[in-house]
FITI-126118 format. One record per residue (C-alpha): residue number from 1; x negated, y negated, z negated. Coordinates in steps of 0.25 Angstrom, whole numbers. Layout:
! FITI-126118
{i:NUM&x:X&y:Y&z:Z} $
...
This chain:
! FITI-126118
{i:1&x:-124&y:224&z:-336} $
{i:2&x:-120&y:224&z:-323} $
{i:3&x:-109&y:232&z:-318} $
{i:4&x:-105&y:239&z:-303} $
{i:5&x:-91&y:242&z:-300} $
{i:6&x:-88&y:251&z:-289} $
{i:7&x:-74&y:253&z:-283} $
{i:8&x:-69&y:259&z:-270} $
{i:9&x:-58&y:253&z:-264} $
{i:10&x:-44&y:256&z:-267} $
{i:11&x:-34&y:265&z:-260} $
{i:12&x:-36&y:263&z:-244} $
{i:13&x:-25&y:265&z:-235} $
{i:14&x:-32&y:277&z:-230} $
{i:15&x:-36&y:283&z:-243} $
{i:16&x:-21&y:282&z:-246} $
{i:17&x:-20&y:290&z:-231} $
{i:18&x:-31&y:299&z:-234} $
{i:19&x:-39&y:295&z:-223} $
{i:20&x:-54&y:295&z:-222} $
{i:21&x:-58&y:280&z:-222} $
{i:22&x:-72&y:276&z:-220} $
{i:23&x:-74&y:263&z:-214} $
{i:24&x:-61&y:260&z:-209} $
{i:25&x:-56&y:247&z:-213} $
{i:26&x:-43&y:252&z:-221} $
{i:27&x:-36&y:244&z:-230} $
{i:28&x:-33&y:246&z:-245} $
{i:29&x:-19&y:256&z:-249} $
{i:30&x:-9&y:248&z:-258} $
{i:31&x:-14&y:258&z:-268} $
{i:32&x:-28&y:254&z:-264} $
{i:33&x:-24&y:239&z:-268} $
{i:34&x:-18&y:243&z:-282} $
{i:35&x:-32&y:251&z:-284} $
{i:36&x:-40&y:239&z:-279} $
{i:37&x:-32&y:229&z:-290} $
{i:38&x:-32&y:240&z:-301} $
{i:39&x:-47&y:240&z:-301} $
{i:40&x:-48&y:224&z:-301} $
{i:41&x:-41&y:225&z:-312} $
{i:42&x:-49&y:235&z:-321} $
{i:43&x:-61&y:227&z:-316} $
{i:44&x:-56&y:213&z:-322} $
{i:45&x:-66&y:214&z:-334} $
{i:46&x:-78&y:216&z:-324} $
{i:47&x:-84&y:204&z:-318} $
{i:48&x:-91&y:206&z:-303} $
{i:49&x:-103&y:198&z:-298} $
{i:50&x:-102&y:203&z:-284} $
{i:51&x:-93&y:214&z:-276} $
{i:52&x:-98&y:222&z:-265} $
{i:53&x:-88&y:230&z:-255} $
{i:54&x:-88&y:237&z:-242} $
{i:55&x:-84&y:231&z:-227} $
{i:56&x:-70&y:238&z:-228} $
{i:57&x:-56&y:232&z:-234} $
{i:58&x:-53&y:242&z:-244} $
{i:59&x:-64&y:240&z:-251} $
{i:60&x:-63&y:224&z:-249} $
{i:61&x:-49&y:223&z:-255} $
{i:62&x:-53&y:231&z:-267} $
{i:63&x:-63&y:223&z:-272} $
{i:64&x:-54&y:211&z:-268} $
{i:65&x:-44&y:217&z:-276} $
{i:66&x:-52&y:219&z:-287} $
{i:67&x:-59&y:205&z:-287} $
{i:68&x:-44&y:198&z:-287} $
{i:69&x:-39&y:206&z:-298} $
{i:70&x:-52&y:205&z:-308} $
{i:71&x:-53&y:189&z:-302} $
{i:72&x:-65&y:191&z:-296} $
{i:73&x:-65&y:187&z:-282} $
{i:74&x:-74&y:177&z:-283} $
{i:75&x:-87&y:185&z:-283} $
{i:76&x:-95&y:189&z:-271} $
{i:77&x:-92&y:201&z:-261} $
{i:78&x:-102&y:208&z:-253} $
{i:79&x:-94&y:216&z:-241} $
{i:80&x:-104&y:226&z:-235} $
{i:81&x:-104&y:239&z:-225} $
{i:82&x:-113&y:247&z:-234} $
{i:83&x:-102&y:249&z:-244} $
{i:84&x:-91&y:254&z:-233} $
{i:85&x:-86&y:267&z:-235} $
{i:86&x:-93&y:278&z:-228} $
{i:87&x:-88&y:280&z:-213} $
{i:88&x:-79&y:293&z:-211} $
{i:89&x:-83&y:294&z:-197} $
{i:90&x:-73&y:303&z:-189} $
{i:91&x:-65&y:305&z:-202} $
{i:92&x:-61&y:291&z:-203} $
{i:93&x:-46&y:289&z:-202} $
{i:94&x:-43&y:302&z:-203} $
{i:95&x:-34&y:310&z:-214} $
{i:96&x:-42&y:316&z:-224} $
{i:97&x:-32&y:328&z:-226} $
{i:98&x:-31&y:331&z:-211} $
{i:99&x:-47&y:330&z:-209} $
{i:100&x:-48&y:339&z:-221} $
{i:101&x:-39&y:350&z:-213} $
{i:102&x:-46&y:348&z:-201} $
{i:103&x:-61&y:348&z:-207} $
{i:104&x:-58&y:356&z:-220} $
{i:105&x:-58&y:349&z:-232} $
{i:106&x:-73&y:353&z:-237} $
{i:107&x:-78&y:346&z:-225} $
{i:108&x:-71&y:335&z:-225} $
{i:109&x:-74&y:334&z:-242} $
{i:110&x:-90&y:336&z:-237} $
{i:111&x:-88&y:323&z:-228} $
{i:112&x:-80&y:316&z:-238} $
{i:113&x:-88&y:317&z:-251} $
{i:114&x:-102&y:323&z:-247} $
{i:115&x:-114&y:315&z:-247} $
{i:116&x:-122&y:317&z:-233} $
{i:117&x:-110&y:322&z:-223} $
{i:118&x:-104&y:312&z:-214} $
{i:119&x:-89&y:316&z:-208} $
{i:120&x:-89&y:317&z:-193} $
{i:121&x:-94&y:306&z:-185} $
{i:122&x:-86&y:307&z:-172} $
{i:123&x:-80&y:293&z:-165} $
{i:124&x:-67&y:290&z:-169} $
{i:125&x:-58&y:277&z:-166} $
{i:126&x:-61&y:274&z:-182} $
{i:127&x:-75&y:278&z:-180} $
{i:128&x:-79&y:273&z:-165} $
{i:129&x:-94&y:274&z:-170} $
{i:130&x:-94&y:289&z:-175} $
{i:131&x:-101&y:284&z:-188} $
{i:132&x:-98&y:293&z:-200} $
{i:133&x:-105&y:291&z:-214} $
{i:134&x:-108&y:302&z:-225} $
{i:135&x:-111&y:297&z:-240} $
{i:136&x:-124&y:298&z:-238} $
{i:137&x:-124&y:288&z:-225} $
{i:138&x:-113&y:278&z:-234} $
{i:139&x:-125&y:278&z:-245} $
{i:140&x:-134&y:275&z:-235} $
{i:141&x:-128&y:261&z:-233} $
{i:142&x:-121&y:259&z:-248} $
{i:143&x:-133&y:262&z:-257} $
{i:144&x:-143&y:252&z:-249} $
{i:145&x:-131&y:243&z:-251} $
{i:146&x:-131&y:247&z:-265} $
{i:147&x:-145&y:244&z:-268} $
{i:148&x:-148&y:232&z:-260} $
{i:149&x:-135&y:223&z:-263} $
{i:150&x:-127&y:230&z:-274} $
{i:151&x:-136&y:236&z:-286} $
{i:152&x:-146&y:223&z:-284} $
{i:153&x:-133&y:213&z:-290} $
{i:154&x:-131&y:224&z:-301} $
{i:155&x:-146&y:223&z:-305} $
{i:156&x:-144&y:210&z:-306} $
{i:157&x:-133&y:210&z:-315} $
{i:158&x:-121&y:208&z:-308} $
{i:159&x:-108&y:216&z:-309} $
{i:160&x:-103&y:222&z:-295} $
{i:161&x:-92&y:226&z:-289} $
{i:162&x:-91&y:237&z:-276} $
{i:163&x:-79&y:238&z:-269} $
{i:164&x:-82&y:250&z:-259} $
{i:165&x:-78&y:263&z:-254} $
{i:166&x:-78&y:279&z:-259} $
{i:167&x:-90&y:283&z:-250} $
{i:168&x:-98&y:269&z:-251} $
{i:169&x:-96&y:271&z:-266} $
{i:170&x:-100&y:285&z:-268} $
{i:171&x:-112&y:283&z:-262} $
{i:172&x:-115&y:272&z:-273} $
{i:173&x:-111&y:280&z:-284} $
{i:174&x:-119&y:292&z:-279} $
{i:175&x:-130&y:284&z:-281} $
{i:176&x:-128&y:277&z:-293} $
{i:177&x:-123&y:291&z:-300} $
{i:178&x:-134&y:297&z:-293} $
{i:179&x:-124&y:308&z:-289} $
{i:180&x:-130&y:319&z:-279} $
{i:181&x:-124&y:322&z:-266} $
{i:182&x:-115&y:334&z:-273} $
{i:183&x:-109&y:325&z:-283} $
{i:184&x:-106&y:314&z:-274} $
{i:185&x:-97&y:324&z:-266} $
{i:186&x:-88&y:323&z:-278} $
{i:187&x:-89&y:309&z:-281} $
{i:188&x:-76&y:302&z:-277} $
{i:189&x:-75&y:286&z:-279} $
{i:190&x:-58&y:283&z:-282} $
{i:191&x:-53&y:270&z:-276} $
{i:192&x:-51&y:259&z:-285} $
{i:193&x:-57&y:262&z:-297} $
{i:194&x:-70&y:255&z:-302} $
{i:195&x:-81&y:260&z:-304} $
{i:196&x:-92&y:255&z:-315} $
{i:197&x:-106&y:255&z:-315} $
{i:198&x:-113&y:248&z:-325} $
{i:199&x:-127&y:244&z:-326} $
{i:200&x:-138&y:240&z:-335} $
{i:201&x:-147&y:228&z:-333} $
{i:202&x:-157&y:237&z:-323} $
{i:203&x:-146&y:243&z:-315} $
{i:204&x:-146&y:256&z:-322} $
{i:205&x:-130&y:262&z:-322} $
{i:206&x:-126&y:264&z:-337} $
{i:207&x:-112&y:269&z:-334} $
{i:208&x:-103&y:270&z:-323} $
{i:209&x:-87&y:273&z:-324} $
{i:210&x:-74&y:271&z:-317} $
{i:211&x:-65&y:260&z:-323} $
């Protein structure tokens, strides 16, 4: 039976500094490196046929550490912007606690966790194009990629690992678990913890759990 491992990158430097990251290409923190290596140790008994990841280094490095630790550095890897973190708009680079003081904790929670409310899209040095994405916007690129690139591999019987980001993975988990917009508000995916989905030969989910 094919299996899927979803994993959010290890702690990044801006996770450590409590800053909104989005598409800013920050590195893993030392703790994040250790989380990635520990995930690789957990996954030694799993054999992957292919890996998918985003275009951002914190996810790429996490995947590399996992494949090194599990002795699987020779599998094909597909990199795609479709799996990037959601774009946090004008919030990118800002401290989360300071932003909550400015706009209120409830408003910031809505920006971070809601399904269809995007952050402010003002142009900034870290967002000169004024881009901003809600989870709904993120799902509009992750789910077509899931349906056309990742899920067909699983239906073909292959074991897959996807190393991505909190919100790109939230959109996929929302789809897989049939979560409502209200339920996804409370969904948080921890850094560096493998999430296993086991499928039958027809692509139906048999079980899912954190490892």
